[in-house]
C-alpha positions, 0 to 999 in steps of 0.5 A: 140620159135624155134619150133614155127618159124619152125611150121609157117615158110611157113605161115610167108613167105606168109604173110610177106608184100613186103614193103621196110621199115622193122620196124616202131618206134611206139610212146606212147599210153598214149595220147589216151583214152582206146577205141580209137582203136574202130574207128582207129587202128593207126595214122601216123601224123594226118592221121588215119588208120581206124579199118575197113580198118585194119579188112578188110585187116586182113580178106583178109590175113586170107582167103588167107592163109586158101585157101592155106590149113593153119590153123590159130590159135591165135598165127598165127592170132596175127602175121597176125595182126602185119604184116597187120598193119605194111603194112598199116602204111608203105603204109601211110608213102610212100604216105605222102612222095610221096605227099611231093615230089610232086609225083602223080598218074593220074586218067587215070592210075587208070582207065587203071589198072581197064579196063585192069584187067581180073577180071572186064571183060566179054568175054574179054571186060571190063564191068561196071557191072562186075567191080561194082559187083566184087568190091562190093561182092569180095572186100566189097567196093564202086568203089570210095574206091577201086579206091582210094586204087589203087591210094594209092598203085601205089603212094607208089610204085612210091615213092619206085621206085623213091628212088631206082633210086636215089640210083642206083649203078654205075659200078665204085661204084661196082668195087670200093666196090668189090676191097675194100672188097676183096683187089683185082679184082679176079673173079670179073666178075664171082661174079659180079651179086651176089655182085652187088645185095648184095651191092644194098641191103646194100645201100638201107637198109642204105638209108631206115633207114635214110629215116625212122629216118627222117620221125619219127623225123617229123611225130609221129606214134601211134598204138593201136593194143595192146588195141584191 
């Protein structure tokens, strides 16, 4: 196991998705017929994560790794699939949570992202043809599908940032925690930046776990990856 981790250390670091929820409680596979995974790879409440979406995301990750000169064997492929599925489920959780709190992404925000991207421009100017060609041939999606994915990504980010802002540290909290942990304020200014970063990470982990437990108590999550 150790040799495996050493061998794939770089690849694992590359494919680890930057979603803030570290683990998901997957619940029972028994209620689904074998073969259900053919059209959906997971369910978050009543919302399916389609096998097509999962397959495309997995292929994209594999191509990116191969472009970085990494060989993808069966073990590495399984890791990628698990990471991709976790990422898709996490994004769906964040989208559902955002909608519950009334958070939304306006059409003009999606349009602004598209029009300002150099991927869809010719001679520095956005063109509809360049956009449609890139989405069709590079992403393998329709403009509507691509725009919906942008909206979902922005919505997930917006909810994540809202959660971060709720649990933002105050100067008083940082000082009190430092004093409690060390028994004095010696070297506080010197260590403040690193201590504050660690304190925030600890606080967010606690908040994230509470959020995850609450979500799982209300919404059932199922995955069919093992049936693939």
